[in-house]
Backbone bond lengths (Angstrom), bond angles and torsions (degrees), N, CA, C in turn:
res aa  C-N    CA-C-N  psi(-1)  N-CA   C-N-CA  omega(-1)  CA-C   N-CA-C  phi
1 M - - - 1.477 - - 1.531 108.98 -
2 S 1.351 116.25 127.79 1.457 119.92 -179.31 1.522 109.91 -69.72
3 L 1.328 116.35 162.51 1.465 121.90 -176.34 1.525 111.42 -61.18
4 I 1.342 117.36 -39.82 1.463 120.61 -177.57 1.527 111.49 -63.35
5 Y 1.332 117.15 -38.51 1.469 120.44 178.56 1.526 111.11 -72.98
6 L 1.341 116.05 -34.75 1.465 119.91 176.22 1.524 109.85 -63.83
7 Q 1.319 116.82 -42.54 1.462 121.06 178.13 1.533 110.87 -62.27
8 T 1.321 116.38 -41.48 1.473 120.70 178.30 1.516 111.05 -63.34
9 L 1.326 116.20 -41.65 1.462 120.65 178.70 1.525 110.86 -62.03
10 I 1.332 117.07 -44.58 1.473 120.99 -179.52 1.528 110.76 -67.58
11 L 1.334 117.39 -43.15 1.469 120.89 177.55 1.529 110.94 -60.12
12 S 1.325 116.67 -41.08 1.464 121.47 179.09 1.523 110.95 -65.28
13 L 1.318 115.81 -39.42 1.460 121.13 177.93 1.531 110.03 -63.79
14 I 1.335 116.49 -45.47 1.467 120.69 178.46 1.522 110.62 -60.94
15 Q 1.342 116.79 -48.01 1.458 121.24 -179.30 1.531 111.34 -63.86
16 G 1.318 116.62 -48.57 1.460 120.99 -174.63 1.512 113.77 -63.38
17 I 1.322 116.53 -36.73 1.467 120.32 -178.60 1.527 111.52 -87.10
18 S 1.335 116.78 -52.85 1.467 119.46 -170.89 1.524 113.59 -73.78
19 E 1.328 118.41 -16.92 1.469 120.51 176.95 1.518 111.33 -67.12
20 F 1.333 117.51 -28.61 1.462 120.44 -168.74 1.523 115.56 -115.97
21 I 1.319 117.52 -8.40 1.458 119.31 175.83 1.527 108.62 -112.86
22 P 1.345 118.54 160.03 1.474 120.77 -172.77 1.524 114.65 -77.44
23 V 1.335 115.78 58.15 1.461 122.04 171.59 1.522 107.12 -126.68
24 S 1.299 117.43 175.47 1.459 120.61 -174.83 1.525 112.00 -100.77
25 S 1.336 116.26 116.09 1.461 119.70 176.65 1.532 110.34 -67.51
26 S 1.347 116.83 -35.38 1.468 120.60 179.27 1.525 111.20 -60.04
27 A 1.332 116.14 -43.42 1.460 120.43 179.89 1.520 111.00 -62.03
28 H 1.314 115.97 -41.08 1.465 119.54 -179.22 1.523 111.67 -68.91
29 L 1.332 116.36 -36.64 1.454 119.52 178.59 1.525 111.31 -67.59
30 V 1.340 117.14 -33.59 1.462 120.87 175.27 1.527 110.16 -63.72
31 L 1.342 116.03 -46.39 1.467 119.76 178.19 1.522 110.91 -62.42
32 F 1.320 116.76 -39.88 1.465 121.05 177.83 1.525 110.24 -60.69
33 S 1.338 115.62 -43.39 1.457 120.71 178.95 1.531 111.16 -62.20
34 E 1.347 116.03 -39.37 1.468 120.21 178.36 1.525 110.92 -64.61
35 I 1.335 115.47 -42.69 1.468 120.05 -178.55 1.523 110.89 -63.87
36 F 1.355 116.06 -40.28 1.461 120.55 -177.80 1.529 112.28 -99.70
37 N 1.341 115.65 32.23 1.470 122.29 171.98 1.530 113.72 54.17
38 G 1.334 114.80 53.09 1.464 119.30 175.08 1.511 115.05 81.70
39 Y 1.333 118.42 13.63 1.467 121.25 179.62 1.525 110.66 -59.69
40 K 1.326 116.31 134.07 1.464 122.25 175.61 1.521 108.17 -129.29
41 S 1.324 116.67 128.29 1.455 119.90 -177.67 1.523 111.16 -68.07
42 S 1.333 116.04 156.48 1.457 121.01 178.30 1.526 109.81 -71.72
43 V 1.341 115.90 162.95 1.468 121.08 178.39 1.527 109.77 -61.17
44 L 1.328 116.76 -42.15 1.467 120.31 -178.97 1.524 111.11 -66.33
45 M 1.322 118.09 -36.20 1.457 120.75 176.27 1.523 110.26 -64.48
46 D 1.333 117.56 -43.11 1.468 120.86 176.47 1.523 110.55 -57.00
47 A 1.335 116.08 -42.91 1.467 121.00 179.72 1.521 110.80 -63.71
48 S 1.324 117.00 -41.16 1.466 120.55 -178.36 1.530 111.39 -66.20
49 L 1.329 116.72 -37.18 1.462 120.83 179.13 1.527 110.79 -66.80
50 H 1.346 116.50 -43.45 1.464 120.32 177.29 1.530 110.46 -64.74
51 L 1.327 116.25 -38.62 1.464 120.71 -179.53 1.526 110.86 -65.02
52 G 1.320 117.28 -40.38 1.465 120.76 177.93 1.515 111.66 -61.61
53 S 1.332 116.66 -42.58 1.466 120.84 177.88 1.530 110.98 -66.34
54 L 1.330 116.51 -38.91 1.470 120.91 179.20 1.523 111.07 -62.92
55 I 1.325 116.60 -44.49 1.464 120.58 178.47 1.532 110.37 -61.88
56 A 1.326 116.77 -40.22 1.467 121.22 -179.28 1.524 111.83 -64.15
57 I 1.333 117.35 -45.17 1.466 120.08 -177.97 1.520 111.14 -68.18
58 I 1.335 117.13 -37.07 1.468 120.47 176.97 1.523 109.99 -66.84
59 H 1.325 116.41 -42.50 1.467 120.76 178.64 1.520 111.35 -60.85
60 Y 1.328 116.50 -47.52 1.466 120.35 -176.04 1.527 111.66 -65.73
61 F 1.315 117.43 -41.30 1.462 121.14 -176.10 1.526 112.72 -103.21
62 L 1.338 116.62 23.83 1.466 120.63 -175.71 1.532 111.95 -56.96
63 R 1.321 117.25 -45.22 1.469 120.28 -179.72 1.527 110.83 -63.06
64 D 1.340 116.86 -43.17 1.465 120.38 178.04 1.522 111.17 -62.63
65 L 1.340 115.82 -41.07 1.463 119.71 -178.32 1.522 111.17 -66.72
66 I 1.328 116.96 -35.67 1.464 120.34 175.95 1.522 110.11 -65.25
67 N 1.341 115.62 -41.58 1.473 119.74 177.06 1.532 110.73 -64.76
68 F 1.341 116.46 -38.68 1.457 120.06 178.39 1.527 111.17 -61.75
69 S 1.348 115.77 -36.48 1.466 119.29 -179.02 1.522 111.94 -64.50
70 N 1.335 115.79 -22.19 1.463 120.64 177.00 1.524 112.15 -97.86
71 N 1.327 116.18 2.76 1.461 121.70 -179.04 1.530 107.87 -125.61
72 K 1.313 116.08 92.79 1.461 121.11 -174.43 1.529 112.21 -61.75
73 K 1.338 116.86 -30.84 1.459 119.64 -179.60 1.523 111.15 -62.66
74 I 1.345 116.72 -51.31 1.465 120.96 179.97 1.523 110.14 -63.48
75 L 1.332 116.54 -42.09 1.459 121.14 -179.29 1.531 110.89 -60.51
76 N 1.323 116.10 -43.55 1.465 120.89 178.81 1.528 111.40 -65.99
77 L 1.341 116.55 -38.92 1.454 120.62 179.25 1.527 110.96 -63.33
78 L 1.328 116.09 -43.36 1.460 120.05 -179.88 1.527 111.15 -67.08
79 F 1.328 116.44 -33.33 1.462 120.02 175.69 1.531 110.17 -65.17
80 V 1.330 116.18 -45.73 1.468 121.09 178.81 1.522 110.45 -61.73
81 G 1.341 116.71 -40.45 1.460 120.78 179.86 1.519 113.25 -66.66
82 S 1.331 116.81 -27.21 1.467 121.00 -178.26 1.519 112.80 -89.26
83 L 1.329 116.79 -23.88 1.463 121.47 -172.43 1.531 114.22 -57.77
84 P 1.350 119.66 -45.82 1.471 118.68 -179.50 1.523 113.44 -57.75
85 L 1.346 116.91 -42.32 1.463 120.11 -179.25 1.521 111.07 -68.83
86 I 1.330 116.76 -38.29 1.463 120.44 179.21 1.527 110.44 -60.99
87 I 1.336 116.23 -46.61 1.467 120.88 -179.15 1.528 111.14 -66.65
88 A 1.337 115.98 -50.38 1.470 119.89 -179.35 1.528 110.83 -64.41
89 G 1.334 116.45 -39.99 1.459 120.78 -179.60 1.518 112.06 -62.48
90 Y 1.327 116.15 -37.71 1.476 120.37 178.29 1.527 110.11 -61.25
91 F 1.338 117.06 -46.00 1.460 120.34 -178.93 1.530 111.33 -68.71
92 F 1.322 116.88 -38.26 1.466 120.02 176.74 1.526 110.21 -61.13
93 Y 1.342 115.67 -40.80 1.466 120.94 -179.55 1.526 110.94 -71.86
94 E 1.327 116.35 -46.56 1.468 121.86 -174.80 1.522 111.74 -63.32
95 Y 1.342 116.70 -38.01 1.464 120.80 -176.52 1.525 112.69 -103.89
96 N 1.332 115.45 13.40 1.474 121.64 174.26 1.529 112.76 57.76
97 I 1.324 116.99 31.77 1.468 121.50 -178.31 1.524 110.56 -69.03
98 Y 1.340 116.13 -40.88 1.468 119.96 -177.35 1.522 111.27 -58.51
99 E 1.336 116.60 -46.74 1.460 120.17 -178.35 1.524 111.90 -63.14
100 N 1.334 116.31 -32.89 1.465 119.90 177.99 1.522 112.01 -70.47
101 L 1.344 116.24 -27.54 1.463 120.47 178.89 1.525 112.12 -86.85
102 R 1.319 115.71 -16.26 1.465 120.12 -171.30 1.528 111.11 -80.40
103 N 1.335 114.45 74.72 1.456 118.61 172.87 1.528 108.54 -129.07
104 I 1.295 115.62 159.06 1.455 120.83 -169.69 1.522 112.90 -64.07
105 E 1.346 117.42 -30.08 1.463 119.58 -179.05 1.531 111.59 -69.62
106 I 1.321 117.13 -45.67 1.467 121.06 177.04 1.523 110.17 -62.18
107 I 1.327 116.21 -43.24 1.464 120.79 -179.78 1.533 110.98 -60.81
108 A 1.332 116.55 -42.83 1.470 120.12 -178.82 1.521 111.96 -63.68
109 W 1.339 116.50 -46.89 1.464 119.73 -177.90 1.526 112.08 -69.36
110 S 1.318 117.60 -38.47 1.468 119.12 179.45 1.531 111.28 -71.57
111 T 1.336 116.58 -33.45 1.468 119.85 174.60 1.527 110.37 -59.65
112 L 1.326 116.26 -43.52 1.460 121.17 179.74 1.533 111.60 -70.11
113 F 1.328 116.82 -52.84 1.468 121.22 -173.77 1.525 111.76 -60.67
114 F 1.320 117.12 -48.96 1.465 119.84 -176.61 1.531 111.78 -76.37
115 G 1.325 116.90 -19.04 1.457 120.33 171.27 1.519 110.95 -68.94
116 V 1.335 116.00 -44.22 1.473 120.84 177.15 1.527 110.29 -64.24
117 L 1.324 116.65 -39.76 1.471 121.05 178.27 1.532 110.44 -62.51
118 L 1.326 116.61 -38.37 1.464 121.20 176.04 1.525 110.75 -59.88
119 Y 1.327 116.31 -40.07 1.470 121.18 179.66 1.532 110.79 -58.77
120 F 1.332 116.32 -48.18 1.469 119.57 -177.49 1.537 111.35 -70.00
121 S 1.325 117.40 -35.54 1.468 119.57 179.23 1.520 111.36 -66.26
122 D 1.334 116.23 -30.21 1.460 120.12 -176.69 1.531 112.58 -75.18
123 K 1.330 116.68 -6.39 1.459 120.52 177.57 1.536 111.92 -90.69
124 I 1.333 116.29 -2.92 1.461 120.87 -178.25 1.524 110.37 -65.95
125 V 1.321 116.18 140.06 1.464 121.80 178.04 1.531 109.70 -71.45
126 I 1.316 116.60 134.52 1.465 122.12 -177.91 1.524 110.40 -72.44
127 S 1.348 116.19 132.18 1.464 118.23 174.73 1.526 113.09 -148.73
128 K 1.346 117.54 -7.79 1.465 119.61 -176.37 1.525 111.58 -127.29
129 S 1.337 115.21 154.22 1.460 120.96 178.01 1.526 109.95 -129.80
130 F 1.317 115.44 158.42 1.464 122.76 -177.64 1.530 111.08 -58.80
131 E 1.330 116.54 -48.22 1.455 121.08 -173.66 1.527 112.78 -68.97
132 K 1.331 117.92 -38.62 1.459 121.06 -171.72 1.523 114.14 -95.39
133 D 1.323 117.69 -32.83 1.466 120.09 -165.71 1.521 115.74 -115.59
134 L 1.334 117.18 -1.64 1.460 118.57 178.89 1.528 108.49 -73.60
135 N 1.334 117.02 116.11 1.465 121.26 -179.13 1.520 110.17 -133.68
136 L 1.332 115.84 178.85 1.458 121.18 -174.84 1.522 112.27 -59.01
137 K 1.330 116.43 -41.20 1.460 121.04 -176.41 1.524 111.75 -65.37
138 N 1.361 117.11 -51.38 1.463 117.23 -174.85 1.536 112.47 -75.81
139 I 1.336 118.28 -30.36 1.469 117.91 178.92 1.528 110.61 -72.19
140 F 1.338 117.11 -33.55 1.467 119.85 176.60 1.532 110.31 -68.72
141 T 1.325 115.62 -37.82 1.471 120.09 176.44 1.521 110.36 -61.99
142 I 1.332 116.11 -45.38 1.468 120.66 177.85 1.522 110.06 -62.17
143 G 1.342 116.24 -39.83 1.459 120.71 178.09 1.515 112.45 -61.52
144 L 1.330 116.72 -41.53 1.467 120.66 177.35 1.525 111.06 -65.09
145 V 1.342 115.43 -43.07 1.466 120.37 178.41 1.529 110.82 -61.04
146 Q 1.325 116.07 -34.84 1.462 121.17 -177.25 1.534 112.18 -62.27
147 I 1.334 117.04 -23.95 1.466 120.51 177.81 1.529 111.01 -58.94
148 I 1.346 116.06 -32.07 1.465 120.49 179.96 1.524 110.99 -57.91
149 A 1.343 116.21 -26.58 1.458 120.54 -179.14 1.518 112.40 -63.15
150 L 1.343 117.99 -14.52 1.457 120.68 176.75 1.527 111.82 -71.54
151 I 1.337 116.28 -13.82 1.466 120.25 172.64 1.527 107.76 -77.36
152 P 1.309 118.67 117.60 1.466 119.91 -179.39 1.525 111.83 -56.14
153 G 1.328 115.47 132.82 1.456 120.74 -179.72 1.506 113.74 99.34
154 A 1.340 117.27 -16.53 1.467 119.96 -176.83 1.521 111.84 -72.69
155 S 1.334 117.70 -36.87 1.463 124.90 -177.76 1.523 111.15 79.58
156 R 1.343 116.01 113.83 1.459 120.27 -179.90 1.520 111.00 -62.30
157 A 1.334 117.16 -46.10 1.468 120.50 179.12 1.526 110.50 -61.50
158 G 1.332 116.28 -43.29 1.458 120.31 -179.62 1.512 112.64 -63.03
159 I 1.336 116.53 -41.68 1.462 121.07 -179.64 1.526 111.08 -65.69
160 V 1.324 117.20 -45.18 1.472 120.48 -179.18 1.520 110.81 -65.56
161 I 1.330 117.14 -42.66 1.468 120.37 178.13 1.525 110.06 -63.91
162 T 1.324 117.12 -42.47 1.466 120.92 178.31 1.530 111.19 -60.82
163 G 1.331 116.24 -48.71 1.462 120.05 178.93 1.511 112.42 -61.53
164 S 1.323 116.53 -41.48 1.469 121.03 -179.82 1.524 111.50 -66.70
165 R 1.334 116.74 -37.96 1.461 120.32 179.34 1.533 110.92 -68.21
166 F 1.345 116.85 -39.01 1.470 119.88 176.49 1.536 111.19 -64.53
167 L 1.332 115.86 -23.38 1.470 120.46 176.39 1.527 111.86 -90.91
168 N 1.335 115.80 10.79 1.478 123.39 173.56 1.528 115.54 77.90
169 F 1.320 118.77 17.21 1.461 120.21 173.56 1.529 109.17 -79.16
170 N 1.323 116.54 144.68 1.466 119.30 179.36 1.531 110.20 -70.08
171 R 1.333 116.55 166.30 1.462 121.20 -173.98 1.527 111.80 -59.07
172 Y 1.319 117.14 -44.37 1.472 121.02 -177.76 1.523 110.57 -61.05
173 D 1.327 116.93 -47.74 1.460 120.31 -178.20 1.525 111.84 -71.87
174 A 1.328 116.90 -31.54 1.467 120.19 174.77 1.531 109.79 -62.46
175 A 1.341 115.97 -42.67 1.464 120.65 177.56 1.519 110.68 -66.20
176 K 1.338 116.35 -39.29 1.465 120.75 179.97 1.528 110.73 -64.27
177 I 1.332 117.00 -42.68 1.468 120.96 176.56 1.532 109.74 -59.96
178 S 1.326 115.62 -43.18 1.463 120.59 178.92 1.524 111.31 -60.56
179 F 1.329 116.66 -43.64 1.461 121.27 -179.16 1.527 111.50 -64.61
180 I 1.319 116.23 -46.98 1.461 119.84 -178.12 1.528 111.14 -64.18
181 L 1.334 116.61 -41.58 1.468 120.13 179.54 1.531 112.04 -71.07
182 S 1.340 116.71 -14.07 1.466 118.93 178.40 1.525 111.59 -73.34
183 I 1.342 117.62 -20.08 1.468 120.66 -176.28 1.529 111.66 -61.97
184 P 1.354 119.56 -55.42 1.471 118.13 177.19 1.530 112.92 -64.53
185 A 1.347 116.87 -31.74 1.472 120.02 178.86 1.530 110.22 -64.74
186 L 1.334 116.26 -45.95 1.462 120.39 179.80 1.527 111.17 -69.53
187 L 1.326 116.05 -36.77 1.470 120.10 178.16 1.519 109.94 -62.54
188 G 1.338 116.07 -45.39 1.460 120.21 178.93 1.519 111.98 -62.30
189 A 1.345 115.98 -43.81 1.474 120.20 179.37 1.527 110.77 -63.30
190 S 1.330 116.89 -40.06 1.469 121.24 -179.97 1.521 111.00 -64.90
191 V 1.329 116.70 -45.00 1.468 121.10 -178.40 1.530 110.96 -64.37
192 L 1.334 116.36 -46.26 1.465 119.91 -177.97 1.520 111.96 -64.89
193 T 1.335 116.59 -43.13 1.464 119.07 -178.98 1.527 111.36 -72.07
194 L 1.337 117.46 -33.77 1.467 119.69 175.93 1.526 110.64 -65.34
195 K 1.326 116.32 -39.42 1.469 120.75 178.05 1.532 109.89 -60.76
196 D 1.325 116.53 -43.97 1.465 120.41 179.12 1.526 111.45 -64.76
197 S 1.343 116.08 -37.06 1.469 119.26 -178.84 1.523 111.19 -67.80
198 F 1.343 117.07 -33.82 1.461 120.21 177.00 1.528 110.34 -67.22
199 V 1.335 116.08 -39.21 1.468 120.69 177.94 1.522 110.15 -61.30
200 K 1.343 115.58 -40.06 1.464 120.34 -179.07 1.526 112.27 -84.51
201 E 1.348 115.62 -1.47 1.468 122.68 177.41 1.525 111.93 57.13
202 E 1.317 116.04 40.51 1.465 120.31 175.61 1.529 109.27 -75.83
203 M 1.307 116.16 145.41 1.460 121.34 -175.16 1.528 111.26 -105.69
204 I 1.325 115.72 142.02 1.467 120.97 174.77 1.526 108.78 -72.40
205 N 1.326 116.20 132.77 1.461 120.90 177.92 1.528 109.34 -138.47
206 S 1.326 116.69 -176.11 1.473 121.10 -176.14 1.524 111.36 -62.16
207 N 1.322 117.34 -32.65 1.455 120.73 -179.61 1.528 111.25 -67.80
208 I 1.334 117.18 -37.91 1.466 122.13 177.42 1.529 109.74 -65.37
209 I 1.317 116.97 -43.02 1.474 121.59 177.82 1.521 110.37 -61.26
210 L 1.329 116.84 -42.47 1.461 120.97 177.90 1.525 110.61 -62.99
211 G 1.333 116.45 -37.44 1.467 120.49 177.82 1.517 111.48 -59.38
212 I 1.325 116.76 -43.50 1.472 121.12 178.22 1.524 110.36 -63.29
213 I 1.329 116.34 -46.79 1.471 121.14 -177.17 1.527 111.36 -64.58
214 F 1.331 116.73 -49.57 1.466 120.42 -179.70 1.527 111.24 -61.78
215 S 1.329 116.11 -44.41 1.462 120.29 179.85 1.521 111.05 -61.73
216 Y 1.321 116.20 -40.74 1.475 120.84 177.48 1.527 110.94 -60.58
217 V 1.309 116.86 -47.93 1.473 121.42 -176.86 1.527 110.69 -62.88
218 F 1.331 116.81 -50.95 1.463 120.03 -178.67 1.530 111.58 -65.29
219 S 1.322 116.53 -36.53 1.471 120.50 179.32 1.526 110.62 -66.34
220 Y 1.306 116.68 -45.94 1.467 120.80 -177.75 1.529 110.98 -62.20
221 L 1.323 116.24 -45.10 1.466 120.28 -179.84 1.531 110.95 -65.15
222 T 1.328 116.79 -38.48 1.461 120.39 178.72 1.518 111.05 -63.92
223 I 1.330 117.02 -46.37 1.470 121.46 178.60 1.526 110.41 -57.44
224 K 1.312 115.88 -49.05 1.463 121.13 -176.74 1.523 111.82 -60.44
225 Y 1.321 116.48 -51.52 1.468 119.13 -172.82 1.526 113.17 -82.09
226 F 1.338 117.82 -24.09 1.456 118.80 175.43 1.528 110.63 -69.59
227 L 1.320 117.46 -38.23 1.463 120.33 176.62 1.529 111.08 -63.46
228 I 1.314 117.05 -38.93 1.470 121.10 175.90 1.529 109.53 -63.89
229 Y 1.323 115.56 -42.50 1.469 121.65 -179.80 1.529 111.04 -59.62
230 T 1.338 117.04 -44.56 1.464 120.28 -175.70 1.524 113.03 -63.81
231 K 1.316 117.61 -21.23 1.469 120.73 179.26 1.526 112.11 -77.65
232 N 1.329 115.91 -16.34 1.464 119.23 -171.87 1.525 115.67 -123.34
233 F 1.343 117.08 -20.29 1.462 118.87 -171.94 1.527 111.42 -135.62
234 S 1.348 115.11 161.75 1.463 121.31 177.09 1.521 110.05 -82.48
235 M 1.334 116.39 -179.61 1.461 122.83 178.30 1.531 112.38 -88.61
236 N 1.327 117.26 6.14 1.470 120.68 -173.72 1.521 113.71 -56.36
237 I 1.322 117.34 -37.83 1.463 120.00 -177.87 1.525 111.34 -63.13
238 F 1.327 116.06 -35.36 1.456 120.50 179.64 1.535 110.77 -75.11
239 V 1.319 115.74 -34.51 1.464 120.19 176.51 1.525 109.65 -63.49
240 I 1.319 116.42 -47.98 1.471 120.95 179.05 1.525 110.53 -60.30
241 Y 1.315 115.63 -44.52 1.460 120.46 179.87 1.529 111.42 -60.51
242 R 1.344 116.37 -43.26 1.467 120.20 -179.57 1.528 111.38 -64.99
243 V 1.321 116.64 -40.23 1.465 119.94 178.40 1.531 109.74 -62.63
244 L 1.331 116.79 -45.73 1.469 120.25 179.25 1.527 110.92 -63.74
245 L 1.326 116.61 -40.88 1.463 120.60 179.31 1.528 110.97 -63.28
246 S 1.327 116.30 -42.22 1.471 119.49 178.61 1.527 110.78 -62.90
247 L 1.334 117.12 -37.54 1.463 120.34 178.16 1.531 111.31 -64.26
248 I 1.331 116.23 -37.77 1.471 120.21 176.24 1.527 110.19 -63.05
249 L 1.332 115.41 -44.22 1.463 119.56 179.08 1.530 111.57 -65.37
250 F 1.342 116.31 -38.66 1.466 119.68 176.55 1.531 110.35 -60.52
251 Y 1.315 116.24 -35.68 1.472 120.21 178.29 1.519 110.65 -61.30
252 F 1.360 116.22 -44.34 1.457 120.38 178.53 1.530 111.72 -63.79
253 I 1.350 115.52 -34.04 1.475 120.19 -174.94 1.527 112.03 -78.85
254 Y 1.325 116.21 -49.08 1.459 120.27 -166.11 1.524 114.77 -104.94
255 F 1.309 118.95 -4.83 1.468 119.91 -177.75 1.531 111.09 -125.62
């Protein structure tokens, strides 16, 4: 396997797994860049990875999404929950705020801080479910919390799960809310990065197609098995992992 395909496989693995579990994809991409001597993926490759994850989440929740289309209440709630991130994300993108925040020190501290916050949120007593208790107030609150995910290292999935747990949703439904809200987030990321790739006149090739396929496969498997995991285990393993990851990043920064 040539180096370019190996890099695509690793990028797809990072995207497919870290997009949907409460760890930081930004932190992993920084480590990947360090391992491959500053390698940065192309804009079109970024778009293909987001597109693969988007296809996977739509595929997995296709039946739910069809039911949502016949349930205006749920559809409206999900729109309200996505709106804060869409608006904030546009301004972050338009004024290049994200790139200014994307440094290893911010990523390390946010990986640690929001990992610890996840630990405390996971101790909340369960009292609410997605089907019965999702309303305008709590979905808007989750939507506002989701804006924090624009800080590199925070993890969008981790932030949404943390916010949902503090609102007393069980782990499974917190993960489900995170997955459903990832659809507009991934759609927005795909559209913006595709627009940039057209400006740069990047061409679709076999490597880009592989990026979509690999990202789809890893994303689908992560969604499936993470939901199974949430029914049986706490978030402690992810908290421990985030703390260890932040320590690795601190090593790169301060030593």
